C-alpha positions in Angstrom: -150.0 -103.0 -28.2 -151.7 -106.1 -26.9 -150.2 -109.4 -25.8 -151.2 -111.3 -29.0 -149.3 -108.8 -31.2 -146.3 -109.0 -28.8 -146.3 -112.8 -28.9 -146.5 -112.8 -32.6 -143.6 -110.4 -33.0 -141.5 -112.5 -30.6 -142.3 -115.7 -32.5 -141.4 -114.1 -35.8 -138.1 -112.9 -34.4 -137.4 -116.4 -33.1 -138.2 -118.0 -36.4 -135.8 -115.7 -38.0 -133.1 -117.1 -35.7 -134.4 -120.7 -36.2 -131.5 -121.6 -38.6 -129.0 -120.7 -35.9 -130.9 -122.8 -33.3 -131.1 -125.8 -35.6 -127.4 -125.7 -36.3 -126.6 -125.4 -32.5 -129.0 -128.3 -31.8 -127.5 -130.6 -34.4 -124.0 -129.9 -33.1 -125.2 -130.6 -29.6 -126.8 -133.9 -30.7 -123.6 -134.9 -32.5 -121.6 -133.9 -29.4 -123.4 -136.4 -27.3 -122.7 -139.1 -29.8 -119.0 -138.3 -30.1 -118.5 -136.9 -26.7 -115.7 -134.7 -27.9 -114.7 -132.1 -25.3 -113.5 -129.6 -27.8 -116.7 -129.9 -29.7 -118.7 -129.6 -26.5 -116.8 -126.5 -25.6 -117.5 -125.0 -29.0 -121.2 -125.8 -28.7 -121.3 -124.3 -25.3 -119.7 -121.1 -26.6 -122.2 -121.0 -29.4 -125.0 -121.6 -26.9 -123.7 -118.8 -24.7 -123.6 -116.5 -27.8 -127.1 -117.6 -28.6 -128.2 -117.0 -25.0 -126.6 -113.6 -25.1 -128.3 -112.8 -28.4 -131.6 -114.0 -27.0 -131.1 -111.8 -23.9 -130.4 -108.8 -26.2 -133.5 -109.8 -28.2 -135.5 -109.8 -25.0 -134.1 -106.4 -24.0 -134.9 -105.1 -27.5 -138.4 -106.6 -27.4 -139.0 -105.1 -24.0 -137.6 -101.7 -25.2 -139.9 -101.9 -28.2 -142.8 -102.8 -26.0 -142.1 -99.9 -23.7 -141.7 -97.6 -26.7 -145.0 -98.8 -28.1 -146.6 -98.2 -24.8 -145.0 -94.7 -24.7 -146.2 -94.0 -28.2 -149.7 -95.2 -27.3 -149.7 -92.9 -24.3 -148.4 -90.1 -26.4 -151.0 -90.8 -29.0 -153.8 -90.9 -26.4 -152.4 -87.6 -24.9 -152.3 -86.1 -28.4 -155.9 -87.2 -29.1 -157.0 -85.7 -25.8 -155.2 -82.4 -26.6 -156.7 -82.4 -30.1 -160.2 -82.9 -28.6 -159.6 -80.2 -26.0 -158.3 -77.9 -28.7 -161.3 -78.6 -30.8 -163.6 -77.8 -27.9 -161.7 -74.6 -27.3 -162.0 -73.8 -31.1 -165.7 -74.3 -30.9 -166.0 -72.0 -27.8 -163.8 -69.4 -29.5 -166.0 -69.6 -32.7 -169.1 -68.9 -30.5 -167.3 -66.0 -28.8 -166.2 -64.7 -32.2 -169.7 -64.8 -33.5 -171.0 -63.0 -30.4 -168.1 -60.5 -30.7 -169.1 -59.8 -34.3 -172.7 -59.3 -33.3 -171.7 -56.9 -30.5 -169.3 -55.1 -32.9 -172.1 -54.7 -35.5 -174.4 -53.4 -32.8 -171.7 -51.0 -31.5 -171.1 -49.7 -35.1 -174.9 -49.3 -35.6 -175.1 -47.4 -32.2 -172.2 -45.1 -33.3 -173.9 -44.4 -36.6 -177.2 -43.6 -34.8 -175.3 -41.5 -32.2 -173.6 -39.5 -35.0 -177.0 -38.7 -36.5 -178.4 -37.8 -33.1 -175.4 -35.6 -32.3 -176.2 -33.5 -35.3 -179.8 -33.0 -34.2 -180.7 -30.1 -31.9 -181.1 -30.9 -28.2 -184.4 -31.7 -26.6 -184.6 -28.3 -24.9 -183.9 -26.6 -28.2 -186.5 -28.7 -29.9 -189.1 -28.1 -27.2 -188.4 -24.3 -27.3 -188.9 -24.4 -31.1 -192.1 -26.4 -30.7 -193.3 -23.9 -28.1 -192.5 -21.0 -30.5 -194.2 -22.7 -33.4 -197.3 -23.5 -31.2 -197.4 -19.8 -30.1 -197.1 -18.7 -33.7 -199.8 -21.1 -34.8 -202.1 -19.8 -31.9 -201.4 -16.2 -33.0 -202.1 -17.0 -36.6 -205.4 -18.8 -35.6 -206.3 -15.8 -33.6 -205.6 -13.5 -36.5 -207.5 -15.8 -38.8 -210.5 -15.7 -36.5 -210.3 -11.9 -36.3 -210.1 -11.7 -40.1 -212.9 -14.2 -40.5 -215.1 -12.1 -38.2 -214.1 -8.9 -40.0 -214.9 -10.5 -43.4 -218.3 -11.7 -42.1 -219.0 -8.3 -40.7 -218.0 -6.6 -43.9 -220.0 -9.1 -46.0 -223.0 -8.4 -43.9 -222.4 -4.7 -44.1 -222.1 -4.9 -47.9 -225.2 -7.0 -48.1 -227.1 -4.5 -46.0 -225.7 -1.7 -48.1 -226.7 -3.2 -51.4 -230.1 -4.2 -50.0 -230.6 -0.6 -48.9 -229.4 0.7 -52.2 -231.7 -1.7 -54.0 -234.6 -0.6 -51.8 -233.8 3.0 -52.6 -233.8 2.3 -56.3 -237.0 0.4 -56.1 -238.5 3.1 -54.1 -237.4 5.7 -56.8 -238.6 3.5 -59.6 -235.2 2.8 -61.2 -234.7 -0.6 -62.8 -232.3 -2.9 -60.9 -229.1 -3.7 -62.8 -228.0 -7.3 -62.5 -224.3 -6.3 -62.5 -224.9 -4.2 -59.3 -226.6 -7.0 -57.5 -223.8 -9.5 -58.3 -221.3 -8.1 -55.7 -223.9 -8.5 -53.0 -224.8 -12.0 -54.1 -221.1 -12.8 -54.4 -220.3 -11.5 -50.9 -223.1 -13.6 -49.5 -221.8 -16.7 -51.3 -218.3 -16.0 -49.9 -219.6 -15.9 -46.3 
């Protein structure tokens, strides 16, 4: 609370007691005119009561001022705590977002780990690859052997049918197209 507000409050309180002050001042003025001791004593009692009321008002005003200052300090402290709490909330929000991301990554890792755990080990996989490679090499070798055998047999059949045709031609027999077909077919296959 600033000094202007405090002065205004004190003035308003004084105006509220203005009627009492006017009555006391009028009695005091009339006292000087009449100079009555009893009246003067009565006015002094009233002025003492007024003085006592004013000192109580000053004490109350000072108490109110201190309470206002205390409330202002408490409000400032509360605002500082609110701001600090808001900063902490912001930090905790960031930590929560980071923790959620880490948790999602951990869950993803666990899911991948579960899939990987069901797969054979690297040594088992490499052994399987080696066996399959050996089997492929063996099958390629067998295929090469069979291809050579087929080529050899195709050549043998071609020679056989050529020789047979040569014998028939040499004996004067007509060549049957059906008998030539297997030789031609064998040559086409090779």
